[in-house]
C-alpha positions as CSV (number, residue, x, y, z in Angstrom):
1,M,84.6,-106.7,95.8
2,Q,83.4,-103.1,95.8
3,E,79.8,-101.8,96.1
4,T,78.4,-98.3,95.8
5,G,75.0,-97.2,96.8
6,S,72.8,-94.6,98.5
7,I,72.1,-94.3,102.2
8,S,68.5,-95.1,103.0
9,I,67.2,-91.8,104.1
10,H,64.1,-89.7,103.2
11,T,65.9,-86.5,102.2
12,E,69.0,-85.7,100.2
13,N,69.8,-82.9,102.6
14,I,70.2,-84.9,105.8
15,F,73.9,-84.1,106.2
16,P,73.6,-80.4,106.0
17,I,70.8,-80.7,108.5
18,I,73.0,-82.8,110.8
19,K,75.9,-80.4,110.5
20,K,73.8,-77.4,111.3
21,F,71.0,-78.5,113.7
22,L,71.6,-81.9,115.1
23,Y,74.0,-80.7,117.8
24,S,74.4,-77.3,119.1
25,D,78.1,-77.9,119.8
26,H,80.3,-79.6,117.2
27,E,82.7,-81.0,119.8
28,I,79.9,-83.6,120.6
29,F,81.1,-85.7,117.6
30,L,83.9,-87.2,119.7
31,R,81.6,-88.1,122.6
32,E,79.3,-89.9,120.2
33,L,82.1,-91.8,118.4
34,V,83.9,-92.8,121.6
35,S,80.5,-93.8,123.1
36,N,79.8,-96.1,120.1
37,A,83.3,-97.6,120.5
38,V,82.6,-98.3,124.2
39,D,79.3,-99.8,123.3
40,A,80.9,-102.2,120.8
41,T,83.4,-103.2,123.5
42,Q,80.8,-103.7,126.1
43,K,78.8,-105.9,123.7
44,L,81.9,-108.1,123.3
45,K,82.3,-108.4,127.0
46,S,78.6,-109.4,127.4
47,L,78.9,-112.0,124.6
48,A,82.0,-113.5,126.2
49,Q,80.1,-113.7,129.6
50,L,77.2,-115.4,127.9
51,G,79.5,-117.9,126.2
52,E,78.6,-116.6,122.7
53,Y,82.1,-115.5,122.0
54,Q,84.8,-118.1,122.7
55,G,87.8,-116.2,121.4
56,E,90.5,-114.3,123.2
57,A,89.2,-110.9,124.2
58,G,92.6,-109.4,124.9
59,E,93.1,-105.9,126.1
60,L,89.8,-104.1,125.7
61,K,90.2,-100.3,125.3
62,V,89.3,-97.5,122.9
63,T,92.1,-95.5,121.3
64,V,91.7,-91.9,120.0
65,S,94.5,-90.6,117.8
66,V,95.1,-87.5,115.7
67,D,97.4,-87.0,112.7
68,K,97.7,-83.3,112.0
69,E,99.6,-83.7,108.7
70,A,97.2,-86.2,107.3
71,R,94.3,-84.2,108.8
72,T,92.7,-87.3,110.4
73,I,91.2,-88.2,113.7
74,T,90.8,-92.0,114.4
75,V,88.7,-93.7,117.0
76,S,89.6,-97.4,117.3
77,D,88.0,-100.2,119.4
78,R,88.5,-103.9,119.8
79,G,84.8,-104.6,120.2
80,I,82.4,-106.8,118.2
81,G,83.1,-105.2,114.9
82,M,80.8,-105.3,111.8
83,T,80.5,-107.3,108.6
84,A,79.8,-105.5,105.4
85,E,76.2,-106.5,105.7
86,E,76.0,-105.0,109.2
87,I,77.6,-101.8,108.1
88,K,75.0,-101.5,105.4
89,K,72.3,-102.1,108.0
90,Y,73.6,-100.0,110.9
91,I,75.4,-97.2,109.1
92,N,73.3,-96.9,105.9
93,Q,69.9,-97.3,107.4
94,I,69.6,-94.5,109.9
95,A,66.3,-95.8,111.3
96,F,68.2,-98.8,112.8
97,S,70.4,-98.5,115.8
98,G,72.8,-101.4,116.5
99,A,72.6,-100.7,120.2
100,T,68.8,-100.8,120.3
101,E,68.7,-104.1,118.4
102,F,71.3,-105.6,120.6
103,V,69.4,-104.7,123.8
104,E,66.2,-106.2,122.3
105,K,68.0,-109.4,121.5
106,Y,69.7,-109.9,124.8
107,K,67.3,-108.3,127.3
108,D,66.0,-111.7,128.6
109,K,69.5,-113.3,128.7
110,D,71.5,-110.7,130.5
111,A,69.9,-107.9,132.4
112,A,73.2,-106.1,132.9
113,A,73.8,-105.9,129.1
114,K,71.0,-103.4,128.6
115,D,72.4,-101.1,131.1
116,Q,75.9,-101.2,129.7
117,I,74.8,-100.1,126.2
118,I,75.1,-96.3,125.8
119,G,74.3,-95.7,122.2
120,Q,70.6,-96.0,121.8
121,F,70.5,-92.8,119.7
122,G,70.8,-94.0,116.1
123,L,72.1,-90.7,114.7
124,G,75.1,-90.4,116.9
125,F,77.6,-91.7,114.3
126,Y,76.5,-89.1,111.8
127,S,77.7,-86.3,114.1
128,A,81.2,-87.1,112.5
129,F,80.1,-85.2,109.4
130,M,79.9,-82.0,111.5
131,V,83.7,-81.8,111.4
132,A,84.7,-84.3,108.6
133,K,84.5,-83.9,104.8
134,E,84.9,-87.7,104.5
135,V,84.5,-90.6,106.9
136,E,86.0,-94.1,106.6
137,I,85.1,-97.1,108.6
138,F,87.4,-100.2,108.8
139,S,85.7,-103.0,110.6
140,K,86.2,-106.7,111.3
141,S,83.5,-108.7,113.0
142,F,84.2,-111.0,116.0
143,R,82.5,-113.8,114.1
144,E,84.8,-116.3,112.6
145,D,85.2,-116.6,108.8
146,T,84.1,-113.1,108.1
147,E,85.9,-110.6,105.9
148,A,86.9,-107.1,107.0
149,A,85.0,-104.2,105.3
150,R,85.8,-100.6,104.4
151,W,83.0,-98.0,104.1
152,V,83.6,-94.5,102.8
153,C,81.3,-91.5,102.6
154,D,82.0,-87.9,101.7
155,G,79.0,-86.4,103.5
156,S,76.6,-86.9,100.6
157,T,74.1,-89.8,100.4
158,E,76.5,-91.8,98.3
159,F,78.8,-94.4,99.9
160,T,81.4,-97.0,98.9
161,L,81.6,-100.4,100.6
162,E,84.4,-102.9,99.9
163,T,86.3,-105.7,101.4
164,T,89.7,-104.8,103.0
165,D,92.5,-106.2,105.1
166,K,92.3,-105.8,108.8
167,A,94.1,-108.1,111.1
168,E,92.3,-107.5,114.4
169,R,88.7,-107.6,115.4
170,G,87.0,-104.3,116.0
171,T,86.3,-101.0,114.3
172,D,88.4,-97.9,113.2
173,V,86.5,-94.8,112.4
174,V,88.7,-92.3,110.5
175,L,87.6,-88.7,110.1
176,H,89.2,-86.6,107.3
177,V,88.8,-83.2,109.0
178,A,87.2,-80.4,106.9
179,E,88.9,-77.1,106.5
180,D,86.5,-75.2,108.7
181,S,87.3,-77.6,111.7
182,D,91.0,-77.2,112.1
183,E,90.6,-76.7,115.9
184,F,89.9,-80.4,116.2
185,L,93.3,-81.3,114.9
186,E,94.9,-79.8,118.0
187,P,95.7,-82.6,120.5
188,Q,95.0,-80.2,123.5
189,R,91.5,-79.5,122.1
190,L,90.7,-83.2,121.7
191,R,92.1,-84.0,125.2
192,G,89.8,-81.3,126.6
193,I,86.8,-82.9,124.9
194,L,87.7,-86.4,126.1
195,T,88.2,-85.2,129.6
196,K,84.9,-83.4,129.6
197,Y,82.7,-86.1,128.2
198,C,84.6,-89.4,128.6
199,K,86.3,-89.0,131.9
200,F,84.3,-91.8,133.6
201,L,83.5,-94.2,130.7
202,P,83.6,-97.8,131.8
203,I,86.2,-98.9,129.1
204,P,89.7,-97.4,129.2
205,I,90.1,-94.5,126.7
206,E,93.6,-94.0,125.5
207,F,94.9,-90.8,124.0
208,E,98.5,-90.0,123.2
209,G,99.6,-93.1,125.0
210,E,97.7,-92.2,128.2
211,V,94.4,-93.5,129.6
212,I,92.4,-90.4,130.3
213,N,89.4,-91.9,132.2
214,Q,88.4,-93.6,135.4
215,T,86.5,-96.7,134.4
216,Q,84.9,-97.2,137.9
217,P,84.0,-93.8,139.2
218,L,82.9,-93.5,142.8
219,W,79.2,-93.4,142.2
220,T,79.3,-96.9,140.5
221,K,80.6,-98.5,143.8
222,Q,78.7,-99.5,146.9
223,P,78.6,-97.0,149.7
224,A,79.6,-99.7,152.2
225,D,82.9,-100.1,150.3
226,L,83.8,-96.4,150.5
227,T,85.4,-94.2,153.2
228,D,84.9,-90.6,153.9
229,E,88.3,-90.0,152.4
230,D,87.1,-91.6,149.1
231,Y,84.2,-89.2,148.9
232,T,86.2,-86.0,149.8
233,K,89.0,-87.0,147.3
234,F,86.4,-87.5,144.5
235,Y,84.9,-84.1,145.4
236,Q,88.3,-82.5,145.0
237,E,88.7,-84.2,141.6
238,L,85.4,-82.8,140.5
239,Y,85.9,-79.4,142.0
240,P,89.6,-78.6,142.4
241,F,90.5,-75.8,144.9
242,S,87.1,-76.1,146.6
243,E,86.7,-76.3,150.3
244,A,85.8,-79.8,151.6
245,P,82.1,-80.5,151.4
246,L,79.9,-80.6,154.6
247,F,78.5,-84.0,153.8
248,W,77.1,-86.0,150.9
249,I,74.4,-88.3,149.8
250,H,75.1,-91.4,147.8
251,L,72.1,-92.3,145.5
252,N,71.7,-95.8,144.4
253,V,68.2,-96.9,143.2
254,D,67.1,-99.3,140.5
255,Y,63.3,-99.2,140.9
256,P,61.0,-97.6,139.7
257,F,63.8,-95.9,137.8
258,N,67.6,-96.3,137.6
259,L,69.6,-93.6,139.3
260,T,73.0,-93.5,140.8
261,G,75.1,-90.6,141.8
262,I,76.6,-88.6,144.7
263,L,75.3,-85.2,145.8
264,Y,77.6,-83.0,147.9
265,F,76.5,-80.2,150.2
266,P,79.2,-77.5,149.7
267,K,80.1,-74.8,152.1
268,V,78.2,-71.7,151.2
269,K,78.2,-68.2,152.6
270,D,74.9,-67.0,153.9
271,E,74.0,-65.3,150.7
272,L,72.1,-66.5,147.7
273,Q,75.0,-67.1,145.2
274,L,73.2,-69.7,143.1
275,Q,76.2,-71.4,141.5
276,R,74.3,-73.4,139.0
277,N,75.8,-75.9,136.5
278,K,77.7,-77.6,139.4
279,I,75.8,-80.9,139.2
280,Q,77.0,-83.1,136.2
281,L,74.5,-85.4,134.5
282,Y,75.7,-88.6,133.0
283,S,74.0,-91.4,131.1
284,R,75.8,-94.7,131.7
285,Q,78.9,-92.8,132.6
286,V,78.8,-90.6,129.5
287,F,78.7,-86.9,130.4
288,I,75.6,-85.3,129.1
289,T,75.1,-81.9,130.5
290,D,75.5,-79.7,133.6
291,E,72.1,-78.1,133.1
292,V,70.0,-80.2,135.4
293,K,67.2,-77.9,136.4
294,D,64.5,-80.3,135.4
295,V,66.0,-83.2,137.3
296,V,67.1,-81.5,140.4
297,P,64.7,-79.3,142.4
298,E,65.3,-75.6,142.1
299,F,66.3,-75.2,145.7
300,L,69.0,-78.0,145.5
301,M,70.7,-76.4,142.5
302,L,73.3,-75.2,145.0
303,L,74.4,-78.8,145.5
304,H,77.4,-80.2,143.7
305,G,78.1,-83.7,142.4
306,V,77.1,-86.2,139.8
307,L,73.9,-87.9,138.7
308,D,73.8,-90.9,136.4
309,S,70.6,-92.3,134.9
310,P,69.8,-94.1,131.7
311,D,66.1,-93.4,132.4
312,I,66.3,-89.6,131.9
313,P,65.0,-89.1,128.4
314,L,67.1,-87.0,126.0
315,N,66.4,-85.7,122.6
316,V,68.3,-87.0,119.6
317,S,71.4,-85.1,120.4
318,R,71.5,-86.2,124.0
319,S,71.9,-82.5,124.8
320,F,68.5,-81.5,126.2
321,L,66.4,-83.0,128.9
322,Q,62.8,-83.7,128.1
323,A,60.5,-83.4,131.1
324,D,58.5,-86.6,131.6
325,A,57.2,-88.8,134.4
326,N,60.6,-90.3,135.1
327,V,62.2,-86.9,135.5
328,R,59.5,-85.9,137.9
329,K,59.9,-89.1,139.9
330,I,63.7,-88.6,140.1
331,N,63.2,-85.0,141.1
332,Q,60.9,-86.1,144.0
333,Y,63.2,-88.9,145.0
334,I,66.2,-86.5,145.3
335,T,64.1,-84.2,147.4
336,K,63.2,-87.0,149.7
337,K,66.7,-88.3,150.0
338,V,68.1,-84.9,150.9
339,A,65.4,-84.5,153.6
340,D,66.1,-87.9,154.9
341,K,69.8,-87.3,155.1
342,L,69.3,-84.0,156.9
343,A,67.0,-85.7,159.4
344,E,69.5,-88.5,159.9
345,I,72.3,-86.0,160.8
346,F,70.0,-84.1,163.1
347,R,69.0,-87.2,165.0
348,K,72.5,-88.7,165.2
349,D,74.4,-85.6,166.1
350,R,72.4,-82.5,167.0
351,E,75.5,-80.6,167.9
352,A,77.2,-81.2,164.5
353,F,74.0,-80.3,162.8
354,E,73.9,-77.0,164.6
355,Q,77.5,-76.3,163.7
356,K,76.7,-76.8,160.0
357,W,73.4,-74.8,160.2
358,S,75.0,-71.5,158.9
359,D,75.8,-73.4,155.7
360,I,72.9,-75.8,155.3
361,G,70.2,-73.4,156.6
362,L,70.2,-71.7,153.2
363,F,69.3,-75.0,151.5
364,V,66.6,-75.9,154.1
365,K,64.9,-72.5,154.1
366,Y,65.0,-72.3,150.3
367,G,63.5,-75.8,150.1
368,M,60.8,-75.1,152.6
369,L,59.8,-71.9,150.7
370,S,59.7,-73.6,147.3
371,D,58.4,-77.0,148.0
372,D,55.5,-77.9,150.3
373,K,56.5,-81.5,150.6
374,F,60.0,-80.5,151.6
375,Y,58.5,-78.1,154.1
376,D,56.6,-81.0,155.7
377,R,59.8,-83.1,155.8
378,A,62.1,-80.4,157.1
379,K,59.8,-78.5,159.6
380,D,60.9,-80.6,162.5
381,I,64.7,-80.1,161.9
382,A,64.7,-76.5,160.7
383,L,66.5,-74.4,163.3
384,V,66.2,-70.8,164.5
385,Q,68.9,-69.1,166.6
386,N,68.4,-66.4,169.2
387,V,70.8,-63.5,169.8
388,G,72.4,-65.5,172.6
389,G,73.5,-68.1,170.1
390,K,71.2,-70.9,171.2
391,F,69.5,-73.1,168.6
392,F,65.9,-74.3,168.7
393,T,63.6,-76.2,166.4
394,L,60.4,-74.3,165.5
395,N,58.4,-76.3,168.0
396,E,61.0,-76.0,170.7
397,Y,61.1,-72.2,170.3
398,K,57.4,-71.8,170.5
399,E,57.4,-73.7,173.7
400,H,60.3,-71.7,175.0
401,V,58.6,-68.3,174.6
402,Q,54.9,-69.1,174.7
403,A,54.3,-68.4,178.4
404,N,55.9,-64.9,178.3
405,Q,55.3,-63.8,174.7
406,Q,51.6,-64.4,174.2
407,D,49.5,-61.3,173.5
408,K,46.0,-60.6,174.7
409,N,44.6,-62.3,171.6
410,E,46.5,-65.6,172.5
411,Q,48.9,-65.0,169.6
412,T,52.5,-66.1,170.2
413,V,54.7,-63.1,169.2
414,L,58.2,-64.1,168.0
415,L,60.5,-61.1,168.2
416,Y,63.5,-60.9,165.9
417,T,66.4,-58.7,164.8
418,T,67.8,-58.4,161.4
419,D,71.0,-56.6,162.7
420,A,71.8,-57.2,166.3
421,E,74.4,-54.4,166.4
422,A,72.3,-51.7,164.7
423,Q,69.2,-52.7,166.7
424,H,71.0,-53.3,170.0
425,A,69.0,-50.8,172.1
426,Y,65.8,-52.4,171.0
427,V,67.1,-56.0,171.7
428,V,68.2,-54.9,175.2
429,A,64.8,-53.3,175.9
430,A,63.0,-56.5,174.9
431,Q,65.4,-58.7,176.9
432,E,64.8,-56.4,180.0
433,R,61.1,-57.3,179.7
434,G,62.1,-61.0,179.8
435,Y,61.5,-61.5,176.1
436,D,63.7,-63.6,173.8
437,V,64.9,-62.3,170.5
438,L,65.7,-64.3,167.4
439,K,68.5,-63.5,164.9
440,L,67.0,-63.5,161.4
441,D,69.5,-61.7,159.3
442,G,69.8,-64.0,156.2
443,V,68.9,-63.1,152.7
444,L,65.9,-65.5,152.7
445,D,64.7,-64.7,156.2
446,S,62.1,-62.0,155.3
447,H,60.4,-64.6,153.1
448,F,61.0,-67.4,155.6
449,I,59.2,-65.3,158.3
450,G,56.2,-64.9,156.0
451,L,56.1,-68.6,155.4
452,L,56.2,-69.5,159.1
453,E,53.4,-67.1,159.8
454,Q,51.3,-69.0,157.3
455,K,52.3,-72.4,158.6
456,L,52.5,-72.0,162.4
457,E,49.2,-71.7,164.3
458,K,48.5,-68.5,166.2
459,T,52.0,-67.1,165.6
460,T,53.2,-63.8,164.4
461,F,56.7,-62.2,164.0
462,K,57.7,-58.7,165.0
463,R,61.1,-57.0,164.6
464,V,62.2,-55.6,167.9
465,D,62.2,-52.0,166.5
466,A,58.7,-52.3,165.0
467,D,57.1,-50.7,168.1
468,T,57.8,-49.6,171.6
469,V,58.6,-52.5,173.8
470,S,55.3,-52.3,175.7
471,K,53.4,-52.5,172.4
472,L,55.5,-55.2,170.7
473,I,53.5,-57.8,172.6
474,E,50.2,-56.2,173.6
475,K,48.9,-57.4,177.0
476,D,45.8,-56.4,178.9
477,E,47.9,-54.5,181.4
478,T,48.2,-50.7,180.9
479,T,50.7,-48.1,182.1
480,E,49.2,-44.9,183.5
481,S,50.6,-41.6,182.3
482,V,51.8,-39.0,184.9
483,L,50.8,-36.3,182.5
484,T,47.4,-34.7,182.1
485,D,45.7,-34.7,178.7
486,D,46.6,-31.0,178.2
487,E,50.3,-31.7,179.0
488,K,50.3,-34.6,176.6
489,T,48.9,-32.4,173.8
490,K,51.5,-29.6,174.6
491,L,54.3,-32.2,174.6
492,Q,53.2,-33.6,171.3
493,E,53.1,-30.1,169.7
494,L,56.5,-29.2,171.1
495,F,58.1,-32.3,169.7
496,A,56.3,-32.1,166.3
497,K,57.5,-28.5,165.9
498,A,61.1,-29.3,166.9
499,I,61.3,-32.3,164.6
500,S,59.5,-30.6,161.7
501,N,59.4,-33.7,159.5
502,P,56.2,-35.0,157.9
503,A,57.5,-38.5,157.7
504,M,57.8,-38.6,161.6
505,H,54.4,-39.0,163.3
506,V,54.7,-37.9,166.9
507,Q,52.6,-39.6,169.6
508,V,52.9,-39.3,173.4
509,E,52.7,-42.7,175.2
510,A,52.7,-43.9,178.8
511,L,55.8,-46.1,178.8
512,A,57.9,-47.3,181.7
513,P,60.0,-44.4,183.3
514,Q,63.2,-46.4,182.6
515,D,62.4,-46.6,178.8
516,A,64.1,-44.2,176.5
517,P,62.6,-40.7,176.3
518,V,61.9,-41.0,172.6
519,I,61.7,-44.2,170.5
520,I,61.5,-44.3,166.7
521,T,59.8,-47.3,165.0
522,L,58.8,-48.3,161.5
523,P,55.6,-50.3,161.7
524,E,56.1,-54.0,160.9
525,F,53.8,-54.1,157.9
526,M,55.3,-51.1,156.2
527,R,58.9,-52.3,156.8
528,R,58.1,-55.8,155.4
529,M,56.5,-54.3,152.3
530,K,59.6,-52.2,151.7
531,D,61.9,-55.1,152.4
532,M,60.0,-57.4,149.9
533,Q,60.0,-54.6,147.3
534,R,63.8,-54.2,147.6
535,A,64.4,-58.0,147.5
536,G,61.9,-58.7,144.7
537,G,62.7,-55.7,142.6
538,G,59.3,-54.7,141.4
539,G,56.2,-56.6,140.4
540,G,53.3,-56.2,142.8
541,M,55.5,-54.7,145.5
542,A,56.6,-51.7,143.4
543,M,53.8,-49.6,144.8
544,F,55.2,-49.9,148.4
545,G,58.6,-49.0,147.3
546,S,57.3,-45.7,146.0
547,L,55.5,-44.8,149.3
548,P,57.3,-42.3,151.5
549,D,58.8,-43.5,154.7
550,S,56.4,-43.2,157.6
551,Y,57.9,-43.6,161.1
552,T,56.3,-43.5,164.5
553,V,58.0,-41.2,167.1
554,S,56.9,-42.3,170.6
555,V,57.6,-39.7,173.2
556,N,57.7,-41.3,176.7
557,A,55.3,-39.4,178.9
558,N,56.7,-41.0,182.0
559,N,60.4,-40.4,181.3
560,P,61.9,-37.4,183.3
561,V,62.8,-35.7,180.0
562,A,59.1,-35.1,179.3
563,Q,58.8,-33.0,182.5
564,R,62.0,-31.0,181.6
565,V,60.7,-30.2,178.1
566,L,57.3,-29.1,179.5
567,K,58.9,-26.9,182.2
568,A,61.5,-25.2,179.9
569,D,61.0,-22.0,177.9
570,D,60.3,-22.4,174.2
571,E,63.9,-22.2,173.0
572,A,65.2,-24.6,175.6
573,A,62.2,-26.9,175.1
574,A,62.9,-27.1,171.3
575,K,66.6,-27.9,171.9
576,L,65.8,-30.6,174.5
577,A,63.2,-32.1,172.2
578,K,65.5,-32.1,169.2
579,Q,68.3,-33.6,171.3
580,A,66.0,-36.4,172.5
581,F,64.8,-37.1,169.0
582,D,68.3,-37.2,167.6
583,L,69.3,-39.7,170.3
584,A,66.4,-41.9,169.1
585,L,67.7,-41.4,165.5
586,L,71.2,-42.4,166.6
587,A,69.8,-45.6,168.2
588,Q,68.3,-46.5,164.9
589,G,71.4,-45.7,162.9
590,M,69.5,-43.0,161.1
591,L,71.5,-39.9,162.2
592,K,73.9,-39.0,159.5
593,G,75.6,-36.2,157.7
594,E,74.7,-32.6,158.6
595,A,72.2,-33.7,161.2
596,L,74.9,-35.8,163.0
597,T,77.3,-32.9,162.9
598,A,74.6,-30.5,164.4
599,F,73.8,-33.2,167.1
600,V,77.5,-33.4,168.1
601,K,77.8,-29.6,168.3
602,R,74.6,-29.3,170.3
603,S,75.7,-32.0,172.7
604,A,79.0,-30.2,173.3
605,D,77.1,-27.0,174.0
606,L,74.8,-28.7,176.4
607,L,77.7,-30.2,178.3
608,A,79.4,-26.8,178.4
609,A,76.2,-25.2,179.7
610,E,76.0,-27.6,182.6
């Protein structure tokens, strides 16, 4: 018996539309056909468990084969198969999806059945026409006393349906590959697609005599049944040649949404190399995408691993996430789980947490900056480190310095360095006053400082070279100057003339005699604006980047050099002042080129003169 007819669709041009617009990447056809075959197999397993199929299931697998000479690709399964009537219904009437109907029918009988069915996207089968000029289906139902059927369609709306001979239960989909799709006749190309999309499908997928998938990937198992070695081995499978991860989080939740997966914290250098597309998204073990920005919070895009959820809505091609309530809930859940895991490590092994901080600090700071809820969860475990290498939580550090580093306005001043080597003289000067200095030299730290100033009460940050040490933390105490007002004015004029640079604003200050004769500082506000402008590259900060540098040159009235400059003749005073200023430049790493050469020569002359 043979029947011909038209597919029930609302437009004659459905196939050109499918071919051009349904999927952005034509290779998806194999994912869809294999997924359908897996669904059919899963359905048979469910029916057997329910007692609705009494026959011999036999070896359940999906086989993909290619015949280059015949120009065919065949996807075969031993699942439930279809009768001619079911083919008419499921294949010809696009509005119906066999998987959707199956779920509806069995949802009350077997809760697991619903979660095992991948293909709830009725158009998936038609992706075959993106690469095939003709598609044949040979199918035999699991039901007894039913005839096998053959369906043929050339990509138009016309089809042929007839009875055929087929010994075994199941379905074979045969694609007659079009001339413009020769690449898909290459076995290596097909193997690559299968490895990408079908590597973890729950039914064995055989290609060229070899099973290419793991049917029970790690995330489908219970954490209690797994060892650390299992997790690290799986990580190496996902990311060959990568360093072992720091730790991982095994996600396993079934309410109010279904989500499983494993997220790994990789080792990262302390720089913002956002290696996106490292987290793979699956839907019931079918690979969907590695673009997960809606599902995973922005600051956790540095994580690696897999997520699997049937509750993440996708468009008809499964290729794009659609933001909805479930996605937002999953996003928030992942944020909470990461925070909980960090807190657990911190509580259980503070020392191990500190050792990992150089790697995980980037995640934590990025998270605190971008997510208020994460800030609240992480604020008690976020660490800062002083130049001596000791770690503190934010509260611990405030308590550590509060007694000695409170200014006259009862503000706690936290001193920091962005380069302990370059700012060494300033760090030492602060330490000689009994002050503690933090090391904040990461790419996010300038932003992190701003955040902490907003969040921490009565707390401000100052870089150690933002002012003279006596002014970094202003107290009520004052140091008296040994110079008269006239001498101060003369000293200021001598130095201003010797320096002769409008960007250097000279002022004479009464500092401790042991402090340097000249100290150059860039005020904290100005330096921060310039740092932010450089980091942000424009926007509202652009105006600060165009401002000229404006440094403060503090001449120490109480240092013996001040007396020597005042007592010398004009020529000698100018040389001494320039030498003291150049020494200050040298301390800041600002003496370079011609000025450095002149300084070295002048120093040699001064030594010879002595």
